All heavy atoms as an XYZ file, in Angstrom:
894
protein
N     -31.911     10.728      8.963
C     -31.142     11.765      9.616
C     -29.795     11.191     10.034
O     -29.702     10.111     10.574
C     -31.920     12.252     10.845
C     -31.261     13.397     11.535
S     -32.426     14.106     12.697
C     -31.396     14.255     14.086
N     -28.743     11.929      9.782
C     -27.415     11.457     10.151
C     -27.062     11.931     11.547
O     -27.529     12.971     12.005
C     -26.349     11.971      9.164
O     -26.341     13.386      9.204
C     -26.629     11.475      7.758
N     -26.233     11.139     12.195
C     -25.787     11.507     13.538
C     -24.705     12.568     13.436
O     -23.947     12.591     12.475
C     -25.200     10.290     14.251
C     -26.188      9.196     14.520
C     -25.486      8.008     15.177
O     -24.320      7.751     14.942
N     -26.226      7.302     16.000
N     -24.649     13.456     14.415
C     -23.529     14.404     14.429
C     -22.223     13.628     14.479
O     -22.146     12.554     15.070
C     -23.739     15.214     15.708
C     -25.118     14.924     16.163
C     -25.550     13.638     15.547
N     -21.194     14.172     13.845
C     -19.928     13.466     13.741
C     -19.367     13.078     15.099
O     -18.781     12.029     15.256
C     -18.925     14.336     12.982
C     -17.778     13.537     12.449
C     -16.998     14.282     11.414
O     -17.602     14.894     10.515
O     -15.770     14.251     11.503
N     -19.565     13.889     16.115
C     -18.992     13.605     17.425
C     -19.669     12.415     18.107
O     -19.079     11.815     18.994
C     -19.094     14.840     18.321
O     -20.448     15.192     18.492
N     -20.882     12.036     17.698
C     -21.570     10.918     18.341
C     -21.578      9.663     17.480
O     -22.074      8.644     17.915
C     -23.022     11.296     18.684
O     -23.713     11.608     17.470
C     -23.083     12.446     19.653
N     -21.044      9.738     16.271
C     -20.983      8.546     15.427
C     -19.967      7.576     15.998
O     -18.881      7.971     16.408
C     -20.538      8.911     14.006
C     -21.616      9.515     13.197
C     -21.146      9.651     11.772
N     -21.830     10.786     11.182
C     -21.352     11.546     10.238
N     -20.163     11.320      9.750
N     -22.043     12.542      9.755
N     -20.288      6.299     15.995
C     -19.301      5.327     16.479
C     -18.140      5.240     15.505
O     -18.307      5.374     14.298
C     -20.081      4.012     16.533
C     -21.240      4.203     15.618
C     -21.537      5.682     15.587
N     -16.957      5.036     16.049
C     -15.769      4.870     15.208
C     -15.867      3.521     14.513
O     -16.217      2.526     15.137
C     -14.502      4.922     16.065
C     -14.147      6.302     16.544
C     -13.778      7.236     15.409
O     -13.039      6.823     14.497
O     -14.245      8.384     15.429
N     -15.546      3.461     13.219
C     -15.592      2.167     12.539
C     -14.483      1.258     13.044
O     -13.426      1.717     13.450
C     -15.387      2.526     11.071
C     -14.778      3.871     11.066
C     -15.192      4.552     12.342
N     -14.761     -0.019     13.044
C     -13.770     -1.018     13.431
C     -12.620     -0.934     12.432
O     -12.831     -1.039     11.229
C     -14.418     -2.399     13.404
C     -13.498     -3.490     13.915
O     -12.270     -3.279     13.963
O     -14.017     -4.559     14.263
N     -11.396     -0.738     12.908
C     -10.257     -0.546     12.009
C     -10.014     -1.764     11.124
O      -9.434     -1.650     10.059
C      -9.001     -0.208     12.810
O      -8.660     -1.288     13.643
N     -10.473     -2.938     11.548
C     -10.309     -4.125     10.706
C     -11.227     -4.065      9.487
O     -11.062     -4.812      8.546
C     -10.605     -5.389     11.500
C      -9.571     -5.662     12.582
C     -10.026     -6.775     13.448
N     -11.276     -6.316     14.093
C     -12.055     -7.059     14.831
N     -11.778     -8.313     15.024
N     -13.134     -6.575     15.389
N     -12.208     -3.174      9.508
C     -13.141     -3.047      8.401
C     -12.770     -1.902      7.474
O     -13.510     -1.592      6.551
C     -14.567     -2.861      8.928
C     -15.075     -3.983      9.843
C     -16.480     -3.675     10.325
C     -15.036     -5.329      9.160
N     -11.645     -1.269      7.730
C     -11.168     -0.184      6.872
C      -9.980     -0.697      6.065
O      -9.008     -1.190      6.626
C     -10.740      1.029      7.701
C     -11.850      1.747      8.449
C     -11.259      2.868      9.300
C     -12.882      2.300      7.489
N     -10.090     -0.584      4.763
C      -8.990     -1.000      3.896
C      -8.252      0.233      3.418
O      -8.834      1.159      2.861
C      -9.519     -1.770      2.695
C      -8.390     -2.144      1.748
C      -8.855     -2.900      0.562
N      -7.719     -3.163     -0.324
C      -7.787     -3.916     -1.381
N      -8.917     -4.503     -1.701
N      -6.720     -4.095     -2.140
N      -6.955      0.245      3.624
C      -6.090      1.304      3.130
C      -5.935      1.107      1.629
O      -5.507      0.049      1.172
C      -4.734      1.232      3.829
C      -3.703      2.277      3.497
C      -4.217      3.674      3.820
C      -2.424      1.998      4.266
N      -6.333      2.108      0.865
C      -6.306      1.999     -0.590
C      -4.954      2.453     -1.142
O      -4.262      3.261     -0.518
C      -7.444      2.826     -1.195
C      -8.845      2.336     -0.825
C      -9.906      3.299     -1.337
C      -9.090      0.933     -1.370
N      -4.573      1.945     -2.319
C      -3.248      2.267     -2.873
C      -3.193      3.601     -3.607
O      -2.442      3.758     -4.558
C      -3.000      1.090     -3.829
C      -4.355      0.694     -4.282
C      -5.260      0.926     -3.098
N      -3.978      4.558     -3.186
C      -3.932      5.900     -3.748
C      -4.343      6.877     -2.656
O      -4.814      6.483     -1.598
C      -4.836      6.041     -4.971
C      -6.261      5.660     -4.740
C      -7.223      6.412     -4.112
C      -6.909      4.447     -5.105
N      -8.425      5.738     -4.070
C      -8.252      4.529     -4.691
C      -6.498      3.288     -5.760
C      -9.175      3.510     -4.895
C      -7.412      2.281     -5.964
C      -8.723      2.398     -5.539
N      -4.140      8.146     -2.921
C      -4.514      9.171     -1.944
C      -5.394     10.205     -2.628
O      -5.538     10.200     -3.846
C      -3.255      9.824     -1.363
O      -2.470     10.374     -2.398
N      -5.956     11.106     -1.815
C      -6.788     12.157     -2.400
C      -5.889     13.270     -2.935
O      -4.664     13.178     -2.902
C      -7.823     12.671     -1.402
C      -7.228     13.413     -0.214
O      -6.022     13.739     -0.228
O      -7.974     13.703      0.730
N      -6.501     14.318     -3.439
C      -5.741     15.420     -4.042
C      -4.797     16.114     -3.058
O      -3.810     16.709     -3.464
C      -6.694     16.455     -4.650
C      -7.457     15.889     -5.842
O      -6.960     14.933     -6.468
O      -8.553     16.402     -6.142
N      -5.108     16.030     -1.770
C      -4.266     16.652     -0.747
C      -3.184     15.715     -0.232
O      -2.448     16.058      0.685
C      -5.132     17.126      0.429
C      -6.117     18.209      0.027
O      -5.778     19.012     -0.868
O      -7.229     18.248      0.593
N      -3.117     14.497     -0.774
C      -2.123     13.532     -0.337
C      -2.531     12.726      0.880
O      -1.733     11.977      1.431
N      -3.786     12.873      1.304
C      -4.271     12.115      2.463
C      -4.619     10.697      2.028
O      -5.099     10.473      0.919
C      -5.504     12.788      3.064
C      -5.216     14.145      3.650
C      -6.465     14.762      4.215
C      -6.174     16.167      4.699
N      -7.395     16.880      5.054
N      -4.367      9.749      2.919
C      -4.655      8.363      2.592
C      -6.142      8.158      2.364
O      -6.972      8.839      2.959
C      -4.186      7.405      3.706
O      -4.806      7.788      4.928
C      -2.688      7.422      3.865
N      -6.448      7.205      1.496
C      -7.837      6.877      1.189
C      -8.168      5.542      1.841
O      -7.370      4.602      1.795
C      -8.036      6.804     -0.316
N      -9.325      5.473      2.451
C      -9.767      4.261      3.128
C     -11.093      3.798      2.555
O     -11.937      4.615      2.182
C      -9.928      4.512      4.629
C      -8.662      4.915      5.386
C      -9.008      5.393      6.784
C      -7.697      3.747      5.457
N     -11.267      2.504      2.505
C     -12.519      1.903      2.066
C     -13.135      1.205      3.263
O     -12.511      0.338      3.864
C     -12.259      0.900      0.931
C     -13.441      0.039      0.495
C     -14.553      0.911     -0.087
C     -12.987     -1.007     -0.503
N     -14.348      1.598      3.613
C     -15.070      0.923      4.683
C     -15.691     -0.327      4.077
O     -16.441     -0.262      3.111
C     -16.148      1.846      5.253
O     -16.838      1.192      6.295
N     -15.337     -1.476      4.645
C     -15.753     -2.741      4.054
C     -16.104     -3.750      5.125
O     -15.644     -3.653      6.250
C     -14.629     -3.304      3.161
O     -15.044     -4.560      2.628
C     -13.341     -3.496      3.922
N     -16.923     -4.707      4.742
C     -17.215     -5.815      5.650
C     -16.431     -7.059      5.235
O     -16.717     -8.161      5.662
C     -18.713     -6.106      5.697
C     -19.282     -6.489      4.339
O     -18.505     -6.561      3.363
O     -20.503     -6.711      4.238
N     -15.447     -6.855      4.357
C     -14.615     -7.955      3.906
C     -15.109     -8.624      2.638
O     -14.472     -9.541      2.138
N     -16.237     -8.170      2.114
C     -16.741     -8.761      0.877
C     -16.131     -8.049     -0.319
O     -15.714     -6.899     -0.235
C     -18.280     -8.675      0.801
O     -18.673     -7.312      0.914
C     -18.938     -9.486      1.898
N     -16.121     -8.741     -1.431
C     -15.555     -8.190     -2.659
C     -16.518     -7.166     -3.255
O     -17.713     -7.417     -3.363
C     -15.316     -9.330     -3.652
C     -14.624     -8.914     -4.896
C     -14.364    -10.091     -5.818
O     -15.092    -11.097     -5.740
O     -13.443     -9.983     -6.625
N     -15.964     -6.016     -3.611
C     -16.760     -4.964     -4.242
C     -16.001     -4.449     -5.461
O     -14.830     -4.784     -5.667
C     -16.994     -3.778     -3.274
O     -15.720     -3.175     -2.985
C     -17.668     -4.211     -1.986
N     -16.664     -3.621     -6.249
C     -16.005     -3.020     -7.407
C     -14.756     -2.259     -6.964
O     -13.694     -2.393     -7.554
C     -16.960     -2.084     -8.159
C     -16.263     -1.306     -9.236
C     -15.956     -1.896    -10.459
C     -15.858      0.010     -9.018
C     -15.272     -1.200    -11.446
C     -15.177      0.719    -10.009
C     -14.893      0.110    -11.217
O     -14.208      0.800    -12.180
N     -14.879     -1.466     -5.905
C     -13.746     -0.655     -5.452
C     -12.611     -1.515     -4.903
O     -11.439     -1.231     -5.133
C     -14.213      0.362     -4.414
C     -13.272      1.511     -4.116
C     -12.854      2.251     -5.378
C     -13.910      2.488     -3.148
N     -12.944     -2.601     -4.204
C     -11.886     -3.471     -3.684
C     -11.174     -4.193     -4.823
O      -9.955     -4.372     -4.786
C     -12.433     -4.471     -2.661
O     -13.321     -5.393     -3.263
N     -11.905     -4.608     -5.856
C     -11.267     -5.235     -7.024
C     -10.387     -4.231     -7.761
O      -9.299     -4.573     -8.220
C     -12.326     -5.830     -7.966
C     -12.997     -7.081     -7.408
C     -13.846     -7.790     -8.453
N     -14.796     -6.926     -9.143
C     -16.026     -6.647     -8.742
N     -16.472     -7.163     -7.614
N     -16.815     -5.869     -9.454
N     -10.848     -2.981     -7.871
C     -10.037     -1.938     -8.498
C      -8.747     -1.731     -7.708
O      -7.655     -1.632     -8.277
C     -10.827     -0.630     -8.590
C     -10.058      0.581     -9.134
C      -9.623      0.340    -10.579
C     -10.915      1.831     -9.036
N      -8.856     -1.677     -6.386
C      -7.669     -1.507     -5.537
C      -6.710     -2.679     -5.721
O      -5.488     -2.478     -5.792
C      -8.081     -1.373     -4.077
N      -7.237     -3.900     -5.829
C      -6.388     -5.066     -6.062
C      -5.633     -4.937     -7.382
O      -4.444     -5.243     -7.462
C      -7.224     -6.353     -6.085
C      -7.787     -6.726     -4.723
O      -7.268     -6.235     -3.697
O      -8.759     -7.517     -4.693
N      -6.327     -4.471     -8.430
C      -5.683     -4.311     -9.745
C      -4.614     -3.221     -9.699
O      -3.529     -3.374    -10.263
C      -6.729     -4.008    -10.822
C      -7.533     -5.231    -11.236
C      -8.329     -4.999    -12.506
N      -9.253     -3.886    -12.457
C     -10.494     -3.927    -11.957
N     -10.946     -5.062    -11.442
N     -11.268     -2.878    -11.972
N      -4.898     -2.118     -9.004
C      -3.913     -1.039     -8.892
C      -2.680     -1.541     -8.138
O      -1.549     -1.285     -8.546
C      -4.523      0.206     -8.209
C      -3.449      1.222     -7.840
C      -5.577      0.836     -9.106
N      -2.894     -2.275     -7.052
C      -1.758     -2.826     -6.300
C      -0.930     -3.756     -7.178
O       0.302     -3.719     -7.148
C      -2.254     -3.582     -5.064
C      -2.744     -2.686     -3.953
C      -3.261     -3.467     -2.761
O      -3.378     -4.716     -2.836
O      -3.556     -2.827     -1.739
N      -1.592     -4.591     -7.977
C      -0.882     -5.510     -8.863
C      -0.034     -4.729     -9.878
O       1.130     -5.053    -10.116
C      -1.876     -6.404     -9.591
C      -1.235     -7.467    -10.448
C      -2.251     -8.375    -11.112
O      -3.325     -8.612    -10.531
O      -1.971     -8.843    -12.221
N      -0.597     -3.670    -10.442
C       0.145     -2.841    -11.392
C       1.325     -2.149    -10.713
O       2.411     -2.035    -11.297
C      -0.782     -1.813    -12.037
C      -1.789     -2.416    -12.977
C      -2.849     -1.424    -13.423
O      -2.996     -0.343    -12.856
N      -3.609     -1.797    -14.443
N       1.120     -1.676     -9.490
C       2.203     -1.018     -8.765
C       3.344     -1.993     -8.482
O       4.519     -1.633     -8.585
C       1.680     -0.406     -7.464
C       0.801      0.800     -7.689
C       0.130      1.285     -6.414
O      -0.186      0.506     -5.512
N      -0.100      2.588     -6.337
N       3.007     -3.231     -8.132
C       4.053     -4.225     -7.878
C       4.792     -4.579     -9.170
O       6.017     -4.743     -9.159
C       3.458     -5.470     -7.219
C       3.017     -5.211     -5.782
S       2.470     -6.678     -4.886
C       0.974     -7.107     -5.744
N       4.075     -4.695    -10.281
C       4.716     -4.968    -11.571
C       5.636     -3.810    -11.959
O       6.761     -4.030    -12.421
C       3.666     -5.193    -12.656
C       2.919     -6.500    -12.512
C       1.739     -6.627    -13.465
O       1.509     -5.711    -14.293
O       1.043     -7.646    -13.374
N       5.178     -2.587    -11.755
C       5.990     -1.416    -12.067
C       7.249     -1.392    -11.196
O       8.348     -1.099    -11.687
C       5.183     -0.121    -11.876
O       4.065     -0.158    -12.765
C       6.019      1.116    -12.146
N       7.105     -1.710     -9.916
C       8.265     -1.730     -9.016
C       9.285     -2.763     -9.475
O      10.495     -2.505     -9.426
C       7.813     -2.020     -7.586
N       8.833     -3.909     -9.942
C       9.756     -4.938    -10.426
C      10.511     -4.441    -11.660
O      11.721     -4.680    -11.799
C       8.990     -6.222    -10.746
N       9.823     -3.737    -12.552
C      10.468     -3.183    -13.745
C      11.480     -2.110    -13.358
O      12.606     -2.084    -13.864
C       9.414     -2.627    -14.719
C       8.585     -3.769    -15.298
C      10.059     -1.803    -15.826
C       7.324     -3.323    -16.035
N      11.087     -1.218    -12.443
C      11.996     -0.154    -11.992
C      13.244     -0.769    -11.371
O      14.370     -0.339    -11.647
C      11.287      0.798    -11.000
C      12.275      1.704    -10.293
C      10.215      1.613    -11.725
N      13.056     -1.783    -10.553
C      14.202     -2.445     -9.918
C      15.129     -3.046    -10.975
O      16.357     -2.876    -10.920
C      13.711     -3.524     -8.955
C      14.774     -4.265     -8.165
C      15.577     -3.300     -7.305
C      14.131     -5.343     -7.315
N      14.554     -3.717    -11.958
C      15.351     -4.337    -13.017
C      16.121     -3.277    -13.815
O      17.285     -3.476    -14.156
C      14.440     -5.136    -13.943
C      15.166     -5.889    -15.022
C      14.202     -6.697    -15.867
C      14.958     -7.424    -16.963
N      14.079     -8.249    -17.796
N      15.473     -2.149    -14.096
C      16.118     -1.103    -14.889
C      17.185     -0.329    -14.119
O      18.157      0.140    -14.694
C      15.065     -0.123    -15.418
C      14.106     -0.666    -16.473
C      13.020      0.359    -16.777
C      14.856     -1.048    -17.734
N      16.978     -0.164    -12.818
C      17.905      0.667    -12.048
C      19.082     -0.096    -11.464
O      20.098      0.522    -11.117
C      17.173      1.418    -10.916
O      16.485      0.469    -10.096
C      16.204      2.440    -11.488
N      18.989     -1.415    -11.340
C      20.121     -2.183    -10.793
C      21.423     -1.894    -11.527
O      22.445     -1.613    -10.892
C      19.805     -3.686    -10.808
C      19.132     -4.173     -9.569
C      18.996     -5.686     -9.610
C      18.360     -6.203     -8.342
N      18.231     -7.664     -8.360
N      21.445     -1.961    -12.856
C      22.708     -1.684    -13.552
C      23.174     -0.231    -13.393
O      24.362      0.061    -13.557
C      22.403     -1.984    -15.022
C      21.085     -2.649    -15.066
C      20.401     -2.377    -13.776
N      22.264      0.664    -13.064
C      22.614      2.084    -12.963
C      23.445      2.403    -11.735
O      24.051      3.473    -11.664
C      21.339      2.940    -12.966
C      20.517      2.802    -14.233
S      18.962      3.681    -14.095
C      19.339      5.119    -15.080
N      23.468      1.503    -10.772
C      24.217      1.784     -9.542
C      25.486      0.950     -9.427
O      26.179      1.014     -8.419
C      23.330      1.596     -8.285
C      22.193      2.590     -8.284
C      22.807      0.175     -8.180
N      25.799      0.182    -10.445
C      27.041     -0.587    -10.434
C      28.232      0.351    -10.611
O      28.108      1.437    -11.182
C      27.005     -1.653    -11.518
C      25.986     -2.735    -11.225
C      25.995     -3.848    -12.251
O      26.878     -3.859    -13.129
O      25.109     -4.700    -12.161
N      29.382     -0.070    -10.135
C      30.595      0.759    -10.207
C      30.952      1.153    -11.632
O      31.502      2.227    -11.863
C      31.782      0.031     -9.556
C      31.625     -0.088     -8.049
O      30.881      0.741     -7.467
O      32.230     -1.000     -7.465
N      30.643      0.301    -12.585
C      31.000      0.585    -13.977
C      30.025      1.557    -14.654
O      30.307      2.045    -15.749
C      31.044     -0.720    -14.775
O      29.773     -1.352    -14.744
N      28.913      1.861    -14.016
C      27.906      2.756    -14.609
C      28.430      4.188    -14.616
O      29.053      4.651    -13.659
C      26.610      2.680    -13.832
N      28.179      4.870    -15.693
C      28.601      6.269    -15.841
C      27.349      7.132    -15.967
O      26.951      7.533    -17.049
C      29.484      6.449    -17.086
C      30.700      5.562    -17.126
C      31.722      6.007    -16.107
C      32.989      5.190    -16.262
N      33.522      4.722    -15.033
N      26.732      7.395    -14.828
C      25.489      8.180    -14.826
C      25.774      9.655    -14.605
O      26.658     10.020    -13.829
C      24.559      7.711    -13.703
C      23.927      6.342    -13.836
C      23.061      6.055    -12.625
C      23.088      6.247    -15.089
N      24.964     10.458    -15.248
C      25.004     11.888    -14.943
C      24.164     12.109    -13.687
O      23.361     11.252    -13.303
C      24.419     12.704    -16.105
O      23.034     12.375    -16.247
C      25.168     12.448    -17.410
N      24.317     13.245    -13.068
C      23.524     13.557    -11.868
C      22.023     13.514    -12.165
O      21.272     12.931    -11.376
C      23.929     14.912    -11.297
N      21.537     14.083    -13.280
C      20.098     13.993    -13.561
C      19.631     12.550    -13.760
O      18.525     12.190    -13.324
C      19.930     14.798    -14.849
C      21.065     15.759    -14.858
C      22.201     15.006    -14.215
N      20.450     11.709    -14.379
C      20.067     10.305    -14.560
C      19.985      9.585    -13.217
O      19.061      8.807    -12.962
C      21.075      9.592    -15.470
C      21.016     10.028    -16.909
C      22.172      9.492    -17.728
O      23.289      9.306    -17.179
O      21.955      9.273    -18.932
N      20.951      9.865    -12.352
C      20.952      9.243    -11.032
C      19.739      9.696    -10.221
O      19.097      8.895     -9.547
C      22.260      9.557    -10.292
C      22.420      8.755     -9.047
C      22.798      7.429     -9.120
C      22.188      9.317     -7.803
C      22.940      6.664     -7.970
C      22.325      8.564     -6.654
C      22.701      7.229     -6.738
N      19.419     10.998    -10.291
C      18.240     11.502     -9.581
C      16.962     10.865    -10.122
O      16.068     10.530     -9.366
C      18.169     13.026     -9.663
C      19.065     13.717     -8.653
C      18.737     15.203     -8.513
N      18.948     15.932     -9.747
C      20.126     16.416    -10.147
N      21.199     16.233     -9.402
N      20.229     17.081    -11.274
N      16.871     10.692    -11.444
C      15.702     10.040    -12.036
C      15.544      8.628    -11.466
O      14.458      8.242    -11.047
C      15.843      9.973    -13.562
C      14.689      9.264    -14.202
C      13.519      9.812    -14.617
C      14.584      7.856    -14.468
N      12.689      8.832    -15.121
C      13.325      7.618    -15.042
C      15.443      6.773    -14.260
C      12.891      6.352    -15.425
C      15.010      5.505    -14.631
C      13.751      5.304    -15.208
N      16.639      7.879    -11.437
C      16.601      6.511    -10.915
C      16.185      6.514     -9.442
O      15.346      5.708     -9.020
C      17.963      5.838    -11.088
N      16.757      7.424     -8.670
C      16.421      7.499     -7.240
C      14.946      7.835     -7.048
O      14.275      7.251     -6.188
C      17.301      8.529     -6.547
N      14.431      8.759     -7.841
C      13.005      9.127     -7.721
C      12.099      7.938     -8.025
O      11.107      7.712     -7.346
C      12.685     10.295     -8.638
C      13.198     11.616     -8.151
C      12.703     12.765     -9.042
N      13.378     13.987     -8.692
C      14.248     14.616     -9.480
N      14.526     14.168    -10.682
N      14.833     15.728     -9.067
N      12.416      7.199     -9.094
C      11.591      6.047     -9.461
C      11.647      4.982     -8.368
O      10.635      4.365     -8.033
C      12.047      5.431    -10.787
C      12.014      6.341    -12.016
C      10.663      6.937    -12.397
N      10.189      8.051    -11.644
C      10.565      9.345    -11.791
N      11.476      9.690    -12.658
N      10.012     10.294    -11.055
N      12.833      4.765     -7.797
C      12.957      3.788     -6.715
C      12.179      4.235     -5.483
O      11.512      3.422     -4.827
C      14.432      3.565     -6.369
C      15.218      2.771     -7.409
C      16.716      2.875     -7.142
C      14.769      1.321     -7.428
N      12.237      5.511     -5.158
C      11.495      6.043     -4.006
C       9.996      5.904     -4.231
O       9.255      5.475     -3.331
C      11.895      7.505     -3.724
C      13.321      7.558     -3.194
C      10.922      8.173     -2.770
C      13.932      8.954     -3.172
N       9.523      6.239     -5.420
C       8.100      6.092     -5.731
C       7.666      4.639     -5.574
O       6.640      4.346     -4.941
C       7.812      6.540     -7.167
C       7.896      8.022     -7.386
C       7.861      8.394     -8.873
O       7.793      7.483     -9.741
O       7.906      9.597     -9.170
N       8.436      3.727     -6.145
C       8.074      2.314     -6.087
C       8.111      1.784     -4.659
O       7.204      1.057     -4.242
C       9.020      1.491     -6.970
O       8.822      1.816     -8.322
N       9.140      2.147     -3.909
C       9.237      1.687     -2.526
C       8.079      2.224     -1.697
O       7.490      1.500     -0.890
C      10.579      2.095     -1.913
C      10.817      1.656     -0.475
C      10.719      0.142     -0.331
C      12.175      2.149      0.007
N       7.714      3.472     -1.911
C       6.589      4.066     -1.181
C       5.300      3.314     -1.472
O       4.508      3.027     -0.563
C       6.420      5.537     -1.553
O       7.557      6.274     -1.187
N       5.070      2.978     -2.739
C       3.862      2.245     -3.114
C       3.863      0.840     -2.519
O       2.841      0.377     -1.999
C       3.730      2.182     -4.637
C       3.400      3.524     -5.252
C       3.459      3.537     -6.764
O       3.941      2.548     -7.383
O       3.026      4.551     -7.352
N       5.007      0.161     -2.574
C       5.095     -1.201     -2.041
C       4.887     -1.198     -0.523
O       4.230     -2.082      0.026
C       6.452     -1.844     -2.407
C       6.550     -2.045     -3.915
C       6.672     -3.143     -1.648
C       5.529     -2.978     -4.525
N       5.428     -0.188      0.160
C       5.230     -0.100      1.611
C       3.761      0.122      1.950
O       3.245     -0.444      2.922
C       6.108      1.002      2.201
C       7.573      0.645      2.194
S       8.636      1.945      2.868
C       8.035      2.048      4.534
N       3.058      0.926      1.163
C       1.633      1.158      1.381
C       0.845     -0.132      1.165
O      -0.059     -0.453      1.936
C       1.123      2.268      0.465
C      -0.314      2.716      0.674
C      -0.496      3.325      2.060
C      -0.711      3.729     -0.393
N       1.205     -0.888      0.132
C       0.546     -2.171     -0.125
C       0.783     -3.117      1.054
O      -0.150     -3.771      1.539
C       1.049     -2.795     -1.439
C       0.595     -1.957     -2.639
C       0.578     -4.242     -1.579
C       1.268     -2.319     -3.953
N       2.006     -3.189      1.524
C       2.320     -4.067      2.653
C       1.552     -3.651      3.901
O       1.016     -4.506      4.626
C       3.824     -4.055      2.929
N       1.471     -2.358      4.157
C       0.715     -1.877      5.320
C      -0.757     -2.240      5.185
O      -1.378     -2.733      6.116
C       0.870     -0.367      5.454
C       0.135      0.209      6.649
C       0.267      1.721      6.769
O       1.031      2.340      6.020
O      -0.429      2.275      7.634
N      -1.323     -2.023      4.003
C      -2.731     -2.333      3.773
C      -3.009     -3.818      3.975
O      -3.959     -4.208      4.650
C      -3.131     -1.923      2.353
O      -4.459     -2.305      2.064
N      -2.164     -4.643      3.410
C      -2.372     -6.088      3.527
C      -2.128     -6.568      4.948
O      -2.816     -7.456      5.437
C      -1.506     -6.822      2.526
C      -1.977     -6.552      1.104
C      -1.210     -7.291      0.074
N      -1.762     -6.993     -1.248
C      -1.392     -7.598     -2.348
N      -0.478     -8.547     -2.307
N      -1.925     -7.267     -3.504
N      -1.151     -5.970      5.615
C      -0.891     -6.337      7.000
C      -2.061     -6.010      7.913
O      -2.362     -6.757      8.848
N      -2.745     -4.920      7.634
C      -3.906     -4.547      8.438
C      -5.057     -5.519      8.246
O      -5.919     -5.652      9.103
C      -4.372     -3.134      8.084
C      -3.438     -2.049      8.541
C      -3.846     -0.679      8.033
O      -4.775     -0.530      7.251
N      -3.120      0.336      8.475
N      -5.081     -6.210      7.109
C      -6.182     -7.138      6.823
C      -5.899     -8.559      7.290
O      -6.764     -9.413      7.214
C      -6.489     -7.122      5.323
C      -7.138     -5.805      4.911
C      -7.483     -5.790      3.450
N      -6.309     -5.339      2.700
C      -6.014     -5.721      1.470
N      -6.779     -6.551      0.835
N      -4.938     -5.258      0.864
N      -4.696     -8.811      7.788
C      -4.385    -10.144      8.306
C      -4.988    -10.247      9.701
O      -4.726     -9.406     10.562
C      -2.862    -10.370      8.373
C      -2.272    -10.343      6.966
C      -2.542    -11.680      9.087
C      -0.753    -10.395      6.945
N      -5.798    -11.266      9.918
C      -6.396    -11.380     11.252
C      -5.323    -11.679     12.294
O      -4.315    -12.322     11.985
C      -7.373    -12.555     11.118
C      -6.980    -13.276      9.883
C      -6.199    -12.328      9.026
N      -5.535    -11.210     13.516
C      -4.547    -11.481     14.563
C      -4.513    -12.977     14.880
O      -5.468    -13.706     14.620
C      -5.052    -10.668     15.759
C      -6.491    -10.428     15.490
C      -6.673    -10.454     14.006
N      -3.383    -13.411     15.423
C      -3.273    -14.807     15.838
C      -4.317    -15.097     16.905
O      -4.599    -14.258     17.765
C      -1.893    -15.111     16.410
C      -0.794    -15.104     15.377
C       0.194    -14.141     15.397
C      -0.757    -16.068     14.378
C       1.211    -14.127     14.450
C       0.249    -16.068     13.420
C       1.227    -15.103     13.467
O       2.213    -15.100     12.533
N      -4.865    -16.286     16.864
C      -5.810    -16.711     17.890
C      -5.037    -16.963     19.173
O      -3.902    -17.441     19.153
C      -6.538    -17.967     17.441
N      -5.658    -16.632     20.262
C      -5.048    -16.884     21.559
C      -5.041    -18.387     21.804
O      -6.067    -19.049     21.600
C      -5.822    -16.179     22.678
C      -5.719    -14.670     22.635
C      -4.312    -14.180     22.931
O      -3.632    -14.770     23.778
O      -3.904    -13.208     22.277
N      -3.902    -18.954     22.241
C      -3.870    -20.393     22.478
C      -4.730    -20.757     23.686
O      -4.820    -19.992     24.652
C      -2.393    -20.704     22.743
C      -1.802    -19.397     23.143
C      -2.633    -18.316     22.489
N      -5.387    -21.885     23.582
C      -6.169    -22.382     24.728
C      -5.214    -22.839     25.806
O      -4.068    -23.217     25.542
C      -7.054    -23.565     24.313
C      -8.124    -23.153     23.313
O      -8.511    -21.964     23.325
O      -8.572    -24.014     22.523
N      -5.685    -22.822     27.031
C      -4.848    -23.298     28.141
C      -4.454    -24.758     27.942
O      -3.388    -25.177     28.358
C      -5.580    -23.130     29.482
C      -5.675    -21.677     29.887
O      -4.823    -20.862     29.436
O      -6.603    -21.316     30.643
N      -5.308    -25.520     27.261
C      -5.013    -26.930     27.018
C      -3.859    -27.101     26.025
O      -3.175    -28.110     26.028
C      -6.265    -27.647     26.485
N      -3.641    -26.078     25.144
C      -2.567    -26.159     24.159
C      -1.208    -25.844     24.746
O      -0.202    -26.057     24.092
C      -2.848    -25.192     22.997
C      -4.055    -25.599     22.181
O      -4.451    -26.788     22.276
O      -4.604    -24.749     21.454
N      -1.157    -25.311     25.948
C       0.130    -24.898     26.555
C       0.876    -26.068     27.122
O       0.442    -27.031     27.529
C      -0.113    -23.842     27.644
C      -0.601    -22.559     27.059
C      -0.757    -21.550     28.162
C      -1.339    -20.266     27.583
N      -1.559    -19.262     28.584
């Protein structure tokens, strides 16, 4: 028997991994984990790696498009801006996810002061 939602304990936020994708409604996806490697965590790692590789390619392709000598049309400029926004959004999500998984600094002992 499951507990009513209002009485279920909240999961420890350190055990929730922010995944690099969202559901159909655009809501963030979370993986409840104990820190061990699972199929879903490995899949998320691969997706993050692909997103970072894609961002590097987008950056390389769009750098010349914003130089003073570039002669872009408005649709070309919008395309470049959209790709940069998509990549930056993905990279920020990866950084947030990884930052949440970094353990907090240990409190220094009084003897260390």
